[in-house]
C-alpha positions as CSV (number, residue, x, y, z in Angstrom):
1,L,5.8,52.8,36.6
2,P,4.8,55.7,38.8
3,F,1.9,57.9,37.6
4,N,4.0,61.0,38.0
5,V,6.5,60.9,35.1
6,D,8.5,63.7,36.7
7,S,9.2,61.5,39.8
8,M,10.7,58.7,37.7
9,P,14.4,58.3,37.3
10,S,15.5,60.0,34.1
11,A,16.8,56.7,32.6
12,F,13.1,55.4,32.5
13,H,11.5,58.3,30.7
14,W,12.2,56.8,27.3
15,V,10.7,53.4,28.5
16,H,7.5,55.2,29.6
17,E,7.4,57.1,26.3
18,A,8.0,54.0,24.2
19,L,5.3,52.0,26.1
20,A,2.8,54.8,25.8
21,R,3.3,55.2,22.1
22,T,3.2,51.4,21.5
23,A,-0.1,51.1,23.4
24,A,-1.6,54.0,21.4
25,V,-0.5,52.5,18.1
26,A,-1.9,49.1,19.1
27,I,-5.2,50.6,20.2
28,I,-5.8,52.7,17.1
29,G,-4.6,49.7,14.9
30,G,-7.2,47.5,16.6
31,M,-9.9,50.1,16.1
32,I,-9.1,50.5,12.4
33,C,-9.1,46.7,12.0
34,C,-12.6,46.5,13.6
35,C,-13.8,49.3,11.3
36,L,-12.5,47.6,8.2
37,C,-14.0,44.3,9.1
38,G,-17.3,45.9,9.9
39,L,-17.4,47.9,6.7
40,K,-16.4,44.8,4.7
41,D,-19.2,42.8,6.3
42,R,-21.8,45.6,5.5
43,L,-20.5,46.1,1.9
44,R,-20.6,42.4,1.1
45,G,-24.2,42.2,2.0
46,R,-23.8,39.8,4.9
47,Q,-24.9,42.3,7.5
48,T,-23.9,40.2,10.3
49,L,-22.9,43.3,12.3
50,N,-25.4,46.0,13.3
51,L,-25.3,49.1,11.1
52,A,-25.4,51.4,14.1
53,M,-22.3,49.6,15.6
54,V,-20.3,49.8,12.4
55,A,-21.2,53.5,11.9
56,T,-20.3,54.3,15.5
57,W,-17.0,52.4,15.2
58,T,-16.1,54.3,12.0
59,S,-17.0,57.7,13.4
60,L,-15.2,57.1,16.7
61,T,-12.1,55.9,15.0
62,A,-12.0,58.7,12.5
63,I,-12.2,61.5,15.1
64,P,-8.9,60.8,17.0
65,F,-7.3,59.6,13.8
66,V,-8.0,62.9,12.0
67,F,-7.0,64.9,15.0
68,G,-3.8,63.0,15.3
69,I,-3.0,63.7,11.6
70,L,-3.8,67.4,12.1
71,A,-1.6,67.6,15.2
72,G,1.2,65.9,13.2
73,I,0.9,68.3,10.3
74,L,0.9,71.2,12.8
75,K,4.1,69.9,14.4
76,I,5.8,69.4,11.1
77,C,4.8,73.0,10.1
78,R,6.1,74.3,13.4
79,N,9.4,72.5,13.0
80,A,9.7,74.0,9.5
81,K,9.4,77.4,11.1
82,M,6.2,78.3,9.4
83,E,5.0,81.5,11.1
84,W,1.3,80.6,11.3
85,A,2.0,77.3,13.0
86,M,4.3,78.9,15.6
87,E,1.8,81.6,16.2
88,L,-1.0,79.0,16.7
89,R,1.1,77.2,19.2
90,L,1.8,80.4,21.2
91,Q,-1.9,81.1,21.2
92,L,-2.9,77.6,22.4
93,K,-0.2,77.0,24.9
94,P,-1.7,79.1,27.8
95,T,-5.2,77.7,27.3
96,M,-6.7,74.9,29.3
97,V,-7.0,72.8,26.1
98,W,-3.2,72.7,25.8
99,Q,-2.8,72.0,29.5
100,L,-5.2,69.1,29.6
101,A,-3.6,67.5,26.5
102,F,-6.9,67.7,24.7
103,W,-6.0,65.5,21.8
104,E,-5.0,62.6,24.0
105,W,-8.3,62.9,25.9
106,V,-10.3,62.9,22.6
107,G,-8.6,59.6,21.8
108,V,-9.3,58.1,25.3
109,V,-12.9,59.1,25.2
110,A,-13.3,57.7,21.7
111,F,-11.7,54.4,22.7
112,I,-14.0,54.1,25.8
113,L,-17.1,54.8,23.7
114,F,-15.9,52.4,21.0
115,M,-15.7,49.6,23.6
116,L,-19.0,50.5,25.2
117,V,-20.8,50.5,21.8
118,S,-19.1,47.2,21.0
119,A,-20.4,45.6,24.2
120,M,-23.9,47.0,23.8
121,L,-24.5,46.4,20.1
122,L,-22.6,43.2,19.3
123,P,-25.0,40.4,18.5
124,A,-25.4,37.7,21.1
125,R,-24.4,35.0,18.6
126,I,-23.0,35.4,15.1
127,K,-23.9,32.6,12.7
128,S,-21.0,31.3,10.7
129,A,-21.3,31.5,6.9
130,R,-19.4,28.2,6.4
């Protein structure tokens, strides 16, 4: 699909939106699974995975997840016509943060750092406990 969503035929906008949302859900789902496996490994005392890697995974996953939840709550409050939420939106809309889709970029940066930390701190060989 073209990079410029506005240049796409209007019939394909929903396809673009569906693919983007599916990819985001799959990525955050994978990050959450990695965190859960890492925490499970550390809490069971195996300590196969590096503590720094598990801690970084958890913090990098929590940041966009928490921001996503906060953005969802703000949207629900705005749709419920809560005055403070509508006023906050009006204040943020002209700022550069809103224009750059800040929350999406937080997720992208967190995912890239997640992958880099995984590549750098993953042990060369994990011994099987079988």
